[in-house]
Each structure stands twice: as C-alpha cells, then as structure tokens.
C-alpha positions in Angstrom: 7.9 -19.8 -20.1 11.1 -19.3 -18.0 10.0 -15.8 -17.2 6.5 -17.1 -15.9 8.3 -19.6 -13.7 10.6 -16.9 -12.3 7.6 -14.7 -11.6 5.9 -17.5 -9.7 9.0 -18.2 -7.8 9.4 -14.6 -6.8 5.8 -14.3 -5.7 6.4 -17.3 -3.4 9.5 -15.8 -2.0 7.7 -12.5 -1.5 4.8 -14.2 0.4 7.3 -16.1 2.6 9.1 -12.7 3.3 5.8 -11.1 4.2 5.1 -14.0 6.7 8.6 -13.6 8.3 8.2 -9.8 8.4 4.8 -10.2 10.0 6.3 -12.4 12.8 9.0 -9.8 13.4 6.5 -7.0 13.7 5.0 -6.8 17.2 1.6 -5.7 16.6 0.1 -3.5 19.3 -3.6 -3.7 20.1 -5.5 -1.4 17.9 -7.9 0.9 19.8 -10.8 1.1 17.3 -12.2 4.2 18.9 -8.9 6.2 18.7 -7.1 4.5 15.8 -7.7 7.4 13.4 -6.4 10.0 15.8 -3.1 11.7 15.2 -2.6 10.7 11.5 0.0 13.2 10.2 1.7 11.0 7.5 0.4 8.7 5.0 1.8 6.2 2.4 -0.2 5.6 -0.7 0.8 2.5 -2.7 -0.3 3.1 -6.3 -2.5 0.4 -7.8 -0.6 0.0 -11.0 -3.2 -1.9 -12.9 -4.1 0.9 -15.4 -3.5 4.6 -15.9 -6.9 5.7 -14.6 -6.2 8.2 -11.7 -9.9 8.7 -10.7 -9.7 6.3 -7.8 -6.6 8.0 -6.5 -8.3 11.5 -6.7 -11.4 10.1 -5.0 -9.6 8.5 -2.0 -7.0 11.3 -1.6 -9.7 14.0 -1.6 -11.7 12.2 1.2 -8.6 11.5 3.2 -7.4 15.1 3.1 -10.8 16.3 4.3 -10.6 13.9 7.2 -7.0 14.5 8.0 -6.3 18.2 7.2 -2.6 18.9 6.8 -1.6 15.2 6.3 1.7 14.6 4.5 1.1 12.1 1.8 3.9 10.0 0.1 3.2 8.1 -3.0 5.1 4.9 -3.6 5.3 3.8 -7.2 6.3 0.2 -7.8 8.5 -0.9 -10.9 6.7 -0.7 -14.2 4.0 1.6 -13.0 2.6 4.3 -15.1 3.8 7.9 -15.3 0.3 9.2 -15.5 0.0 9.7 -11.8 -0.3 13.4 -10.9 2.9 13.8 -8.9 2.0 17.3 -7.8 -0.7 16.0 -5.5 2.0 14.5 -3.1 4.6 16.0 -0.8 6.9 13.1 -1.8 7.1 10.4 -4.4 9.3 7.3 -3.9 9.7 5.5 -7.2 11.0 1.9 -7.1 12.8 0.7 -10.2 13.8 -2.8 -11.0 17.4 -2.2 -9.8 16.0 -1.5 -6.3 14.8 -5.1 -6.1 17.0 -8.1 -5.6 16.7 -11.4 -7.6 13.8 -12.5 -5.5 11.7 -9.4 -6.2 12.2 -8.0 -2.7 13.3 -4.4 -2.0 16.8 -3.5 -0.9 17.5 -2.3 2.6 18.1 1.2 1.4 14.5 1.3 -0.1 13.0 0.0 3.1 14.8 2.5 5.1 13.6 5.4 2.8 10.0 4.3 3.1 10.4 3.9 6.9 11.9 7.4 7.2 8.6 8.9 6.1 7.3 8.1 9.6 3.8 7.5 8.2 1.1 6.4 10.7 -1.2 5.2 7.8 -0.5 3.1 4.7 -3.1 2.7 2.0 -2.6 0.0 -0.7 -4.7 1.0 -3.7 -4.1 -2.4 -5.4 -7.5 -4.0 -6.2 -5.8 -7.4 -5.9 -3.2 -8.2 -3.3 0.3 -7.2 -4.4 3.0 -8.9 -2.4 5.6 -6.3 -3.0 3.4 -3.3 -1.8 2.2 -5.7 1.0 5.9 -6.3 2.1 6.6 -2.6 1.9 3.5 -1.8 3.8 4.7 -4.0 6.7 8.3 -2.8 6.5 7.2 0.9 6.9 5.7 -0.1 10.2 2.6 2.3 10.1 0.1 2.0 12.9 -2.7 1.5 10.4 -2.4 -0.6 7.2 -5.5 -0.3 4.9 -6.2 -2.4 1.8 -8.9 -4.4 0.1 -9.8 -7.8 1.8 -8.7 -10.9 0.0 -7.1 -14.3 0.7 -3.6 -12.9 1.6 -4.7 -9.5 3.0 -4.8 -10.8 6.6 -1.0 -11.1 6.6 -0.6 -7.4 6.0 -3.6 -5.1 6.6 -5.1 -4.5 10.0 -7.9 -2.6 8.5 -9.5 -4.2 5.4 -12.2 -2.9 3.1 -14.6 -5.5 1.8 -16.9 -3.9 -0.8 -19.8 -6.0 -1.9 -18.7 -8.6 -4.4 -20.7 -7.0 -7.3 -18.8 -3.8 -6.9 -16.1 -3.4 -9.5 -13.8 -0.7 -10.7 -14.5 2.8 -9.4 -17.2 1.5 -7.0 -14.6 -0.4 -5.0 -12.6 2.8 -4.5 -15.8 4.7 -3.5 -16.2 2.2 -0.7 -12.5 2.7 0.3 -13.0 6.5 0.3 -16.1 6.1 2.5 -14.1 4.1 5.1 -11.2 6.6 5.1 -13.3 9.7 5.1 
C-alpha cells in the first residue's frame, strides 16, 4: 500500500516537473512543410510494456528509409526489458533506479547525457503516456517530439499520432510508422 502511494506521489511530481519544464522551453513555431528536413539524430524511448520488439523494428525500419544515415539513440527506462536488440542503435542510454531521485526524476547528469546526443527528433514508443519519458523528451530539447495522443500528451509532444480508437497493439505502431515514414 505504501509503495502504491509513493508511486502516485512520484507521478504527480513528475507531471508537475513536466509542466515546469514546458514553461522553461521556448517553443519555436513549427513549420509543418519543412519540419522533417535535416533530421540527423533521433531519440527512441522504449515502450517498456512488454518484450515484443516488433513495433520497434517496424517504426525504426520506416524511419531509416525516410532519414537515411540518421543516428538513433535508444533510451531504456528503469526496469525495462533486456530483449531490445541493442545492435540496431548507434548508442544506448540505460537509466537505472540510482539515476533517479526520490521523486522519480532523472539526475542532471542523465539529462545532460541525453541532451548531448543533439537529436532533432524524439519518438516515445509508450502506448500510454509515461511521465518519465515525457520529461526526458522535453529535457532533450529536440525540434520534433512524437508520441501517441492522450490526455497528457499535449504537455510534451508537438506531433501526436492518434490512431483510430479500435486500433490496438501492433496496429497502433503501424499508424506511427506511417506518420514517420
């Protein structure tokens, strides 16, 4: 019971931190005609719900066709599976529990490491909004932040994919791949 209360408190703190980070980020106008130009670096935030890597392969393949030569960094959050094929990525940043403070927010060192990738595009593969990946998505300061539409998604993503409500599982990721590719 105490663990559940702490989780809910951490989520509230993370959402507050996202709102504060969002205010600090001065969003430039997004030119929809040219927003996909010049993408040379991308951050992928792993979905972490299960160990099925099919969605990752699908989205990554379409993205690499659209942006040949793109450097892709995978960000693994704590407690995420080791079944991710690491060889598909130029760099992997693995967050462990010790990289987070009591409130569930990443340390400054982790934020700087993610910012140092210089990625222009961040893609959150979480099917439901994850405050930790959302916070890191904002902190990385990419020009484009892509994720699935949802109640809290407006706080983070400037490009949201909203598949039809009857689409579940792999069909949601097919829609995401179409948007990216």
